[in-house]
Structure formats: C-alpha cells, structure tokens
N, C-alpha and C positions, 0 to 999 in steps of 0.2 A: 377335480384337478387338472389344469390344464401342462400339457405334453409337450415337449418338446423331443422330437425322436432323431434318431440317426441311425443310421446302418454303420457308422459310427458317427449320425446327428442329420437328421432331417428336419424341419421348422413345419410342426402343426398348430392347427387349431387358432383362426383370428373370430375373436367373437364380433356378430354382425345385428347391428339394430337395426330391422326393417320394420314397416307400418303390418299389423296384425300376425306378428310372430312371421311371416312368407321367410322362406327359406331360400335363401341367394340362387340363382341357376347358377347349376354345375356343383351342388352339394349334394352331399350324404346324408343318412339317417340310417343308424342302424335296428332292426328290428326283434331281437331277441331274451328268449324265457332264462325267468332267474328261479326259479322254483326248484331245477334235480339239482340241487348244488353240491359238489364234492369236495371242494378244497378248501380247506379256511388258514388265514393266520392274521399274526397281528402286528401291530406295534404299542406306545404307548397312548396314542392318539386315534388311530387306525384301527379297522378288521379289514381285510379282504377278503371277498368270497367267490369262489369260482364254480363254475358248472363245465360241464365236457367242452361247452363253446363261448363262455360269455364271463366276466369278468368287472365286480363292483366293489370298490369304496365304500366301505358304514364311516360315518365321524361320528367318535363316541360321545363327540359336546354336545352336537344336535341332531346327532340318529339323524340325519341326511344321506344320501344315500348317491353314489356317482359312476355312472355307466364309465367302461374303457374297453375300447374295442380297436377294431381295424384303422376306423377313423382318427381314437387318439392315438394310433403310434402302435397296437400291435401285431406284430410279423405275423401271427398266424393265430388257427383256432387249434381246439382238439387240444384242453386243456389237458395235461397227466400230474403238473406235481405243483405248488406253488410256496413261497417260505420266504420270510421276511428278515434279515439281517439287521437287528441291531448293533451291529458294530459299527457299520456307514451308514446305514439307510437305504440298505439297496435291497428292491423286492425280485425276487428270480420266478419267474416263470419258465418251465419246463413244460412241451407238447411233446403229444406223443408221437411224432415222428420225427425227434431228436431235437428242435428248433429250441434255440432258448433266448428268452429277452432278458435283460436285467433296466429295470424303472430307478431311477436314483433324482431326486428331485422330479425337474421336469423335463426328464430324457430318459430316452429309450435308447438302449442299446442292443443291439440282435448279434447273437455268436448263433452262425446256421454253419458251423463244422459238420456235427453231429450229423445233422439233416444229411450232408451235403458232403458226407463221406464215402467212402467206395466200399464198409464193410457190409459182408453181407449177414446181418443179424438184427436182431431187435432193439433197433433205437431209440423207443421211448423211452422216454422220462418218467422216475415212478418217485424220488424224492429227495431233499436236499435237504445238506445238513452242514452248519458255519461252525469255523476255527476261526477267530478271527474274518479278516478279508478272505479266508476260504471257501468257496463252496463243494463240499464234497458231494456231487451230484449219482444217485442212484439210476443206473438206467437198466436197459434193458440186455447187453453186452457185459458190464462192469460198471469201473467207476468213472468219475471225471472229473477232474480240480479243476474248477475255474476261479479264478483271481478277480474277485469283484468291485477289490480296487482301481485294476488295472485293466477291467472289462473284456479279459481274454480266457482260453486255455492254458492252466499251465501243466498239465502231465493225464495221463490215462493210465487207471490197474486193471489188467485183464487177470481178474484171480483165480480164475479155472483151471480145473484140473491141466497142468502141463502149459500154463497159458490161454486155455481157451475161453471163448465167451461163456458167462454163468452173468446170468439175471440177475441183480442186488436192489430190495426192494425196500430195504430205510441202514440207514446208518446213523453210529450214535459213536458217543467217546466220551472215557475217563478222565482224559485227560495226558492220557500215557501212553492207552493203544486205542486204535479205531476198532470198531466191531460194525458186521455186514451182517442183514439176514437177508440173504441168498433163498434161490430155489432150491438149493440142495443141504442148507444146511448157515449154519452163522460161525461165520471166518473171523480172526481177528490177526490183527497186526503192529507192530510199536508204532509208535507216529514217530520215533526219532529215526528210525531205521531211513536212510538215504538212501532205499533200492525199493522202498513199494510199488515203480512198476513191474518189480519182476515174483511171477505168480509164488516163489518158489520162499516169498518175502511172508506168507499168510498161510495161515493154518487153521483148517477144521474143528473148531472145538466139538470134544466127543461128551457124547454122556445124552446125546438130543435123539426122539426119533429121527425116521428118515425117509427118505420117499412122498414128501410134501412141501409146500414151500413156507417161509416165516415172513413174514411178511410186515412187522413192526419190531423195534428195536431200542429201546433207553435204559441208562442206568437209574438205577433208584436205591435208596439209602445202601450206597456202599453194593448193589449188587446188578449184576444183566437179568433184564428181563424182556421179554421176548414171543410174537403168538407163534403159535403153530399150528397151520389149517390141517388138520389131521387125512382129512376125507377130500380134500381136493378145494378148491377158490368152488364160491357161490353153492356150497351147501351149509343152511342153516343150520347153526347150532354144535359145528363138531368142529370147532376151534379153539385150544388148548392156553394158557400164558404159562411160559416155563420161568422157573427164576432160578440163579445161582450164585454164590459170593463172590466177587471179582478173585478175591485174592485164594481162593478155596472152588474153582466151579463145578463142584456138585450139584446138579437140576434137580429140580423139584417143581410139582404144579405150584403153580401159583392161584389157578381158577380155569374150571374147564367148562363146555357146555355153553361155549358162547358163540358169536361170531363177528369177532375183531377187525372194526375197522380202522382204528389208532390206536395210542398207548399215548400220553402224556401225563409229566411227573409238576406236581405246582408243591416244593417243600417236602414233607412228610407226606402227603397224597400222591396216591398212583390213581390216575383215570382212565378210563378205560372206555370206548366207544362201542358197544355192542349195537346190532342192527336193531334191536327196541330198545334202545335205550342207554343212559351211560352212569358207570359203577365209579364210585369214588371208594379204595382201599385206606389204609392205613399200613402201615412197617409193616406188618405181619400179615399182611393180605386178608384181612378184615373187611367185609364189605361195612362200610360207616353211614353211605348215603345212597341213592339211585333216583336218578332223574328219570321219570317213564311219562312224564305226559306233559303239553303246552298250556293246558286249560282245565285239564278235566275230563275233556274229550277227543283229542288228537293225542294218536302215540308220537314217542318219538324216533325218527329213523335216520340217526345222523351216521354220514362217510367221515368224516373228521373232525379235529376238533381242537380246542387252544384256551389254557386256563386263562383267567382274569388275576389280577393281583389279589383280590381278594377273595380268591379261591371261586371263583364262577365260571363256570365255563359258555365259551362261545363255541358253537358248531354248527358245521353246514351239512342241513336237513335233506332229504333225500326227495321232498316234497314240497314244502312250506318257504326255503330261502333259509335265510341268513338267519340264528336264531341264540338269542340270549336268556338262559337260564338262572332264576333268579331262585327258587325252592327248587323241590322237588317235584314238581307239579305244577308251577307258573314259570312259562316263559315267555318272550317277545318274537315274532318272528319281524325281518325285515328283507325285503327285495327290492329294488325298481321297479318300476311297469314297464310291463310285456305282454306277450301273446303267453298262449298255455303251452305250445308245445312251435321246437321247429321244423314240424312238419305241415306243408303247406300246401296240397296236393290241389284245389281248388279256390281262387276268390276271386269274387265280384266288388264291385264299387255303385256305391249309386250316390248321390247327392253329399259325398266327401265323407261317408261312410264305409269301410271297407269290412268284407266279411272274409275271414280265412277259416278253412275246415283242414283237417289232419289226413285226409286223402285212407286208403285204405285196402291195395292191391302191391301185388310185385310185377314182373315184368310180360307176367305167361296167366297178369287178370286174374288172379289168385286172391283169397283174402291176407289179409295182413293182420285184422283183426283189431284196428288203432283203437282205442277208446280215448281220443287226449284231450277231447273239448273242442269248442268253437271260439273265437277269439273278434272281436270287433273292435275296428281303430277310426276313433274320428277327433279332432281336434286337440290332434297330440297325445289321443290317451287310448289306452288299451283296456276293452272290457271282456271279462274271458267268462266264459259256459264249464265248469270244470265237471264231472261227473260226482266230485264227493257233495257239490253244493246241486246237481241235478241227476239222480239215482237214473232215469230213462236213460243216459247217456253209456250209462255202463251195459246195456244191451242193445246199444244200437250202433253195429258194425262198421268202422270202416264209411264215414261221411268222406266225399271224395267231391262233391260241387253244389256249390252253392246259388242262387241267384235272387236280387231285390225284387221288392215288388214296386215298379217304376214310381208309383204312389207313392207309396209308402217306404223308408229305409227302416225302420222301427216293424215292418213285417216281411220277415226270410223264410226262404224256402231252399231247405238242403235233400242231396240224396245219397242216399246211401246204397252201400256195393253189398247189400243181403239183409235189410229190413225195411226196407220201401223208401217212402218220400216224407217226410216231416217238417212240419209247420209251425214259426218262431213269430210270436209278435211280442215286441217290447220282451226281450230277453228271457223270457218265457213258453217252454214247449207246447202248444197248445193243441198240437193232432197230430201223428203219425197214420201214413195211409199205406196198406200194404194189401195182400191178395186174400185177407182175412176180412176186407171193409168197402171196400173199392174195387175198381176193374183194374188197377196194377195184376199182375201175374205171376209167379211163385217158379220156380227153376223145377221142370219136370221129374228131376229126382228125389227131393227133399224143398223143407220149406227155408225158401230163400229167393227173395224179391230184390232184387239190380236195379238200380235206377245210375246212369253216365250220361246225364245230362238234363240241364232242363233250363228252358230259357219263356218268356213272355213274350205274346209278339202284340202288336199294338193296340191291339180289341183289347187287352187286359185277360187272353186266356195262356192260359198254365200250359207249355207242352213238354214233356218231358220221353225219355227213352228210358223203355223199361227188356233190359239186356234176358237174351234166352228162352226169348218167344217170338211167334210169329208175326203175333199184333203189337211190335215193340214200340210203335210211337201212340203214346197215348195224350190225352189232353184235358185236362179240369179246365171249364169254359168259364167263362165270368159271371155265369149265372149260379156256380158252383154243378153243374150237371157233367158228363164224364162225356167220352167218345175216343174211338181206338180203331187203327187204322192196320191191316195186313197185309203183312210183307211176303206171302207163300208164294215160292218161285223163284225170290231173290233171295233167302234167309233158310235158316232152318231152323229148327227149335233150339239146338245149340248153338246157335250164332250168341257172340259176345257183341254186344250193341253200346261203342266209348262212347264219346261227346253229340254233342247237338248246336247249332246254329240255325238261326233264323234270320235270313237276309232281309233287305229293304222290300224287295219282290213278292216278298213271304213264304219265300220255300224254304223248306225245312231242310239243312244241309245234316249227313249223321256219318259217322264214322263205323266204320267197321273193321276193329283195329286185328292182328293177325293175318297179313296176305290179303285180309278179304275187300280193300278200298272203302270205300263210299256209296250213301244213298244219298238219291237227291228225291223230296218229294213237293209236292204241290195238290194242295185241296181246292186251289181256285177262290178263296176265298169264302167257299161254301164247303164249312165243317161237318154237316149235317146228311148233305148230299154227296155221294163217294160216287158216283155218275161219271162225275168230270176231275177224277183225281190223276194224278200222272206221276209215275215213280219210275225211276232211272238206278240203276247200278252202276259205276263208276269203277273201272279197273285199270290195270297195271300194262293192258297191251294198247299200242295205236287204235285210234278205230272205238275202245272201249271206255276211254278216261286220259289214256295216256300218263298214265302218275308216273311219277320217277319212284325206283327202288322199290320196297317188299310191305311197306305197313306205313299207312298215314298215322301222324300225329298230335297232330295240332290243325288249326283252320282260322282265319279272318277274314271278314269283307274289308276293305277299303273304302276310301269315301267318292272311288270311281266306279264302285260297285263289282269291282273284281276279287276275283275270291279266288286268296293265298293258302297253299297248302305247305306242314311242312310233314318229309317224310322219315326214311332211315336215308336218303339220297339227295337231302336238301331243300329247297324251296322247289315251287313247281306253282302258277298262277294259272287258271279258270279267268283268258281274258272276254270270253263269250261266254259268262256264267248264264245272262237273261236268255242263253238260246243253246240252256242244256238239254231240253225237252224236245230240240228242233229235229230234223230227220238227218240235216246232217252234222249232229251232234257237236260236242265244244269237248278238245284234249285239252287236257291242261300243257302249259310250258314253260319250259325252264328259262331263267336268265341267263344271256351270257354277257359276261365281261369280258374289260380287255384289264390287261394285264402285261403291263410291257407290249414286248411283241407277240406277246400269244394269247387267243382267245380264249376262255374258259366258261364252266357251268359255275354259276353261284352255288357254293355251296354244295356242291358235291358230295364233297368226302365228310360233312360235316351229318350228326343226327338231329335235326331242329325239331324241338321239341316244344315251341311256345312263338307265338307272333303276337304281335300288338301292332294297333294301328294309331297314330298320335295325332294332334290338332291339325298339323302341315302334311298329314296324309304320309310320313315316314313310315319306317316298317321297322320294329324294336326283335330280334329276332333270338330268342333261347335256344343255345343248345346243351345236348348230353355233354360235352367233356371240351367245348371249346369257348363258354362265356356266352358273353352279349353283343349284340351286334346291331346298332342301328345302317340303315340303311336308306339311299337317296328315295324321294316318291315310286322312281321306276324298279327301284332295288339296284341299279348300276356301278352305286357309289358308294362306299364305305363311308360315313360318317365318324361312328365312335367304334372302337371294341374295346368293352370292359371284360380282362380277368382277374381273376385270384390275383394273380400276381402285379400286374400293373394297376390296378384300382383297391378301396377298399373290399370289392364283390366277394362276396362270401366263401363260394365254391363255382367253379365253371358250370359244372352239373345244375342247369337251369330248366325247372319245375313248371314253371308258368309266370306271365308278366301280365298287370292289370294298370291300367294308365288311370291318375283322376283328370279329368279329362277342361275341367276347369282353372287347376296349381298349373298340371302338366308335372306333377310329382309322379315315378313310373319304380312303380313296385316289383320287384322280382324276389319268387320262392324261388329256394335253391335249396342242394338237397343239404347243408348247416343253417336252415334260416332262412327269413325276412331281410333285404333291405332295399330303401329307394333311395330315388336320385331324382332330382330336381331338372327336369330337362324344360329347354325352349321356347319349346311350343306348347299352343294349350289350343282349346277348340276355339276359334274362331264364331261369331257371331253374323246372322244378315244384317246386323247393323251396327255400328257402334255403341257400344254402352257405356259403364262406370270406367272409365279410363283412366289409368295412374300408372306412375313411375314409379317405382322402387329398383334401389333405396333413394328417398327422396325427400332431404338432400342429400349431395353426393360428397361426403368429408376427403380430408385429403388422404389417410390413411387407408383408401376402399380404392381395390384397383380392378374391382372382378367388372361381371358383365351386371348392365344395367337394363332392368326391363320395363318398357312399356305394353301394358295388356287390358284385358277389354277390349280388344278392337275386333273389328267386322273381317270375317276370314280371310286374307292373302291381303290385307290391307298396302298400299303407297304408302309411305311416310319416310318424312323430311324435318330433320334438325336444324336449325336455322337459329343465328347467334340473336340477339336484340334489336340487330341492325338490318338482320332478311337476309344474311348472308349463308346460305346452305352450308352446313358444317359435314353430313352425314347426310345417308338416303339409303333405305333398302325395305325389301317386301317383310309382312308379317310371319313367320311360322303359323298357321294356322291364325290363331286372335292374339297374338302378343311378335314383339317386335326387340330384338336385342340392340343394343349401343355398347361399344366398348370403351364411350368416352373419350375416341381418338377423330379426327379430322382424317378427313381422304385422304389426307400421306403418311395418318401413322401417326401424328402429334398428338399428345395429352391435349386434349383444347382448354381452351385458358378460362380463365378462371369467371362465372356469369349464371345467368340466368339466361337458358335457352329453352326456344316455340318449339314444342312437336306437332305437324302435322297430320293429320291423317286422312285418308280417305280412300274410299271402293275404287273400281273400274271404273264402272260409269260415273264418278262423283256425286250418287245420290245420297250418301253417308260423311259426313265430312265431320272432324272434331280435333281442337286441339287443345296440348296442354302442357306443362313448363315443367321445365328441372333445373334444379339449382347445384350447379357443380362448384365444387370449393376444391382447389390446389395446393 
C-alpha cells in the first residue's frame, strides 16, 4: 500500500531503484516485531492486523503482507483500536493517547483533537463501531462520534452519572438504539434522540451484575450479548457472557468461566475469542465448534477476531501474528518479517550483520526477567531465536549485551544480567559460562552471575565485566584460558559494573553506574603479568575525573582517540585520554556552544543515553527524552535533530545507537522499537576502493542526494561536465561524498555525463567515476 498522507494531506513514499537495493540517503526503515498481535479487522480483499506498536495489511488473494508504519504515514504508536468501514472503505486506527488516523485509499487523515484536548481523563481509544459514515469511538472517558466522510469529529457523549467521564469499551446497535459496554454496566439510548450528548438520554440497563467492567457487546439473533469480567481484568477464566432479548431485556448467562477477548457475530453463529481458543455458539448458546490449535502443537492465544464470509475466523494471536483458522485444529499464521521484540537494550554490528538483545534491568540495575529472545538482521531480513525454539533462552535472564567475533559474524557472545556469558555459533547456543564452569563469579548473596559488557581486543581476547565482585574484569584469552583482575580499593563486592569499552591503545574503560563514575585499566599488553597493570577510578570532582552530573550512562572513542561520555548532565570529553594514568591526570571537559549572544554547555539539560561515532567522526547522540542529535566532529554544531514529532523516529527515548560503517545506516533502539536512518557518511579507507555513485543514472523524477562512495577517507571530490568545467566540489564525509545534483549557483545541472575526480590529501590515491544525470 502506497499511502499519501495528510494532517489533512502530506505526500509520502516515492519508490526508488538503487543498485544492490541501497537505501537512499536520508531515508528511514522501521524494524518492528509482528508476533504479539492485538487487533484485527477486514475488508472483502484485505485483513489488517496490529500489535501495540505496528500495523500490517494482508492480501487475501496472494497472502502477501505489507507494513504500515510512521514512514508510510501513521501519526503515532501504541495502537488501541482498529476497524474497517465497508460503507466508504475507511480504516480507522485509534491510539492509546487518543490520537486517531483514518486511511482512505492512498490518504491518511489525522484527527489529533482528542489527544490535544485539555480533558483530565483517560483518552485511550478502545473500540470503533460504524453506522454508515459515522464511527462511534469508544474511549476512556465516553463516546466520540467521527464522520469518516468528512474526516472530522462531529460529537462527544459523556454518558456517566451526571455527565461524568465513564470508560466505554465497546458499542453496538440494533438500528434503533445504541448499546455501550462500559466500566459501570451496559448503557443504552435511542439512535433517533437528537440529544445524545446529554447524559440524561442514556439509561443504565438493569439486571446485570455490577462491580466489574463489560468489555464486548453485540446484537445476536434479536438479543443483546455482552461480556462481563467478574473479578476484574486480566484474571483468567472468570468472565461471563450474558444475553437478553432486545424486546424484553431479562438477562441470563450464555457462557461462563471464560477469558473473553472479543465477540463477533456471523449469521446464526456467535464467535467468542477466549484467551485459549475460539468458540462458536449457535442461537441456543450451545457450543458447536472449538478452534484450539494451529497445527496440533501450538495453542491459540487470540486477542481479537473477525469472521470470514465462509464462517472461518481470522484472529490476532498473542504469539504468532495474524491467523486464519480453516479447521478446529488447523490454521495458518501470517506476519511480516521483523525482530522478536521491541526491546533492544544491546546491539552490535559486524560485516553487515546486526545483533539485537532485549535487555534486562531497570533504572536501578535490578532484573526485569526478560526472555524475549535474540534477533539478527542482515540483507534486509531478520532471523530470530525465540525461547519456543531454544528452551535454554527461557532460563537465560535478561540478555543485555552482545559482541561479534571480529573474524566470524556467525559467532557471537551474549551477556546475561544474571546467568553469565552465552556463546552462539550459527544461531545455536553452544556454551553458557557462569560461576559453575568458569572463573566468572556469582553475587555473594545468591546464584546470580551478571555480565555488563563484552569486548574483543585486537589480539582476539574476549574481555568482559563481571558485576558484583572485586575481580570484576575477566578475559577469555584467544587460547581459551581465563584471567581476571582485582580492583580492591576501587570498588566493593556489592558494586554494580556496567558497560565496557576497549580503546585503540588497549585501555579498558568500565562504567560504574549509580554515582560511582568510571574505572580505566591498562594491562600494558601483558595479560599474565599483573605487576605492570595500571588502574584508575574517575569521579565527578575536578582532579579526579571531572565528570559532570552524578551518573555515567554511555561512552565512545572517536577517530582522534578522544573518549566521549554521556551522563545525566549531558556530554563530556576526555581530550587527554592517552594521559589518563599520568601524574597530572586527565579531567573530562564539557563542550561550550554559542547560541546567539550566549555561551552554553552542550546538552547540559539532557540525559545522554547513547553515543556513536560515524565515518566522518561526527557524533550521533541519543537522549532519554529529547530524541537523537547529530553533532559535528567537535560537537559545537548541530547538524540534525530527530524527534518523534519531526521524523519517523519511534520514540524520543533512545536506548542505543549502532552504525553500519560500510553503508552508513544508523540503527536507533528506542523505548518503542528499532528504526534506522541512512546517513550521508560511511567509513573511509586508506585508499580509494570500489568507487561508484548511486543512484546512477539519476532519472528526471529523482531529486534526492547522490552518493559517491568507496572513497579514501576525507577525499577531495570534484565534479565536472564532459568539457572539464567544475560544477561542484566537496570533501567526503568519511568515505562518501554527497552531491545534490546542483551547480555552484544552486541551479540543477544540465542533463549529461559528469566526471567525478577523487583524490586524497597528498594525491597518492586517485580515482575517476561517472554519473549520468537526466532532467
């Protein structure tokens, strides 16, 4: 689906053809999981399914799937409701913050009125019911009526006592009256009443149990059918289904001891999605069929369902995606490719392969017992390791870091915050190292072996930090023997040790979170000789490290061997990192920037959670609540600033940044999933390599950036016409130069062949390539 979006109309989505399928400079790619599906709806030709944070369309004709994300025009994340209106083909998407999108054809209309309203109430969208063009939207405070022809809100009904806010969970109608399943019972009102905005027009139906919410409601065989959660939500097996004739609403129990997720009607059949399957009832409320397993082994876990014209259910499964059930025991699951989870606390990238681990600690560094699994991304495809296929993952608590073998990207190491070091080869767990079978140590109080960081050195030794022990730095040497290093006097046995970085000179930098600072260690290249080791603790006062704030959260070494750190009070740089052990010491320095007439400290008010250095030595900086910044090499100039409001960025809470040095693709892990951005800088070589330009040829409908890549680092690039006239000149960003297709005057260059001359600073590496520009 190509969408043209509007707040009331923004154009999106040009399709480009680049060599090797390269992403265009400045483009985005969303990487979301599609396993835990919550909402589903259908038209005659398509099925739409949503997780909490993602949406996809399935074609019934060929069963292909297509992702619909913020890149394609969605205005928000955290979906709360989804429904399709056959009257005019409008797909309505409601969000948990009250935002609404309406997709009609190739256009997305955003209705942010509820989200922006000043009401002090739960604004979440819980359901949608259509009568002609009108969408009756169930919200956490009442009913909002949306005209899907005019794409506007037309009315609001506050139906609680004395016009108070009341959570409405579902709505239905018999063509004469409206019926609303709410947190306080079932309310009804006449559709012909012109004063539905007046709470007095609504009547609470009597005869039903009170004290718990009613979640679903339908009209079936002349009766009202509704579900009642007897002991509160999220308690399994305690829901009742009640029914009563419309003409004489005396209530009776239709079904009991269920966990009702959804109710749907198709002809003379009533379908109930229970947490453990789907039940089909006849008009006498006798069970006629039970859908209970996909293939004899995988149980159904439906959250929502719709019924096909032939009576077969489509449902949103909690674990496997969108499912079409053909028989009681046989169904087919569909979902787009994606990672296993939105959680992405640790990432590493080697030779084009990205590893993502879900993480597992809270802000106080306590376990959260996350078993989401491991995800690997390469060549635009995700491979996942889930606990269902790898039972060992079910006991590997909170995997929070990963590190590729620099010589084999099918060999990766994982650090568990509790269960030690995990070795994976070719997507198989081959070893788990802990205090039971290695020199790794457990926490004193109980059997807990936490790994906070893993790094290879240039000699093939695998270093790791082992938290809550004096000997917190361990190394598994290239010869498979182990060594450890004692930091008595700098830490205690109860000290939490966070991440690890090895700088170019071999120093090991460790983060000691929660007001403790950092430790730097130098083994002087002699792992087995501890007599020449050097250790230093860096703190928050002048002369001891000068770190700003009270907590170090991230670190990175740039191409000038300066160490950048992110803290709860912004950014600081150890410009003298190579002198860290000298008698004069080395304190971190904050960066001063000029804003108008004022000099300020860079990001002093930001909590900096991630730093990555690109091929041009620029700094990508992630924050806890301010999105992502791209800063110049010295940090004094802001080049880009992405937020969830001004870009497809999924969240302003950035948990990690990893850059593919060859392609320039920057991966951001956020509190709501992973998204990547194609940057204009790549890693440069010592010499010009396989130099090429893309797109090439540049066609008349393309007006984006043209990349010349494969260059020597910081090359001088001149672009001339065939007659030798220079039309553009620039310096490469690392190993890639960018041309906008314009000449020095800012005018579009004429159609023709252009020569690109590339040379390094001393002229020892030269190259020429061509670009065909067509206007």
